[in-house]
C-alpha positions in Angstrom: -5.7 10.6 -4.4 -9.2 9.2 -4.3 -10.5 7.5 -1.1 -11.3 4.2 -2.9 -7.6 4.0 -4.1 -6.4 4.6 -0.5 -8.7 1.8 0.8 -7.5 -0.6 -2.0 -3.8 0.1 -1.1 -4.5 -0.3 2.6 -6.3 -3.6 2.0 -3.4 -4.9 -0.2 -0.9 -4.1 2.6 -3.1 -6.0 5.0 -3.4 -9.0 2.7 0.4 -9.1 2.2 1.0 -9.1 6.0 -1.6 -11.9 6.4 0.2 -13.9 3.7 3.6 -13.4 5.3 2.1 -14.2 8.8 0.7 -17.5 7.4 4.0 -18.5 6.0 5.9 -17.6 9.2 3.3 -19.4 11.3 3.9 -22.6 9.2 7.6 -22.2 9.7 7.1 -21.6 13.4 5.1 -24.9 13.7 7.9 -26.8 11.9 10.5 -25.4 14.3 8.3 -26.2 17.3 7.8 -29.7 16.0 11.6 -30.0 15.9 11.6 -30.6 12.1 13.9 -27.6 11.7 16.5 -26.8 14.3 19.4 -25.1 12.5 19.3 -21.3 12.9 20.8 -20.8 9.4 18.1 -23.0 7.8 15.4 -21.1 9.8 16.9 -17.8 8.6 16.8 -18.8 5.0 13.2 -19.9 5.3 12.3 -16.5 6.9 14.1 -14.7 4.1 12.1 -16.7 1.6 8.8 -15.9 3.3 9.5 -12.2 3.6 11.1 -11.6 0.2 8.0 -12.5 -1.8 5.9 -9.7 -0.2 8.7 -7.2 0.7 7.3 -6.9 4.2 10.5 -7.5 6.1 10.5 -3.9 7.4 7.4 -4.7 9.4 8.5 -8.0 10.9 10.7 -8.5 14.0 12.2 -12.0 14.3 14.0 -13.9 17.0 15.9 -17.0 15.9 18.0 -19.4 18.1 18.9 -23.1 17.9 15.6 -24.9 17.7 13.4 -21.9 18.2 11.8 -19.1 16.2 9.4 -16.3 17.0 8.2 -13.2 15.2 6.0 -10.2 15.7 4.6 -7.5 13.5 5.8 -4.0 14.3 2.6 -1.9 14.5 4.5 1.4 14.5 6.2 0.5 11.3 2.9 -0.5 9.7 1.2 2.7 10.9 4.0 4.9 9.5 3.9 3.3 6.1 0.1 3.6 6.0 0.3 7.3 6.9 2.7 7.9 4.0 1.0 5.7 1.5 0.2 7.6 -1.7 2.5 10.6 -0.7 5.4 11.3 -3.0 8.1 13.9 -2.4 9.4 15.6 -5.5 12.5 17.8 -5.3 13.9 20.1 -7.9 16.7 22.6 -8.2 14.5 24.9 -10.4 13.7 28.2 -8.7 10.1 28.9 -7.7 10.1 31.9 -9.9 10.7 29.8 -13.0 8.4 26.9 -12.1 5.6 26.6 -9.5 4.6 23.4 -7.7 2.0 22.5 -10.2 4.5 22.9 -13.0 6.9 20.5 -11.3 4.4 17.7 -11.3 
């Protein structure tokens, strides 16, 4: 894969995390201002913020009555970035019949 493509994908992931963080920060402010107290309501709002970007695997949340906090898991982000653009292809065809280039 070309380096420009890798940079573009990395930038897209960063933008998505920033977008989710902005939504969660807004929710956190609403909870801190006591406009939202119910944990179920907070949870639904969190789901809504995370579902649009499919970034829930990178976010750790802590919800209680009248409180909400979150953090971004740097290990999870780093693991995904390391594997970005890598695809595993498995086949039952014997190597003698088809080499790696022939599989792809």
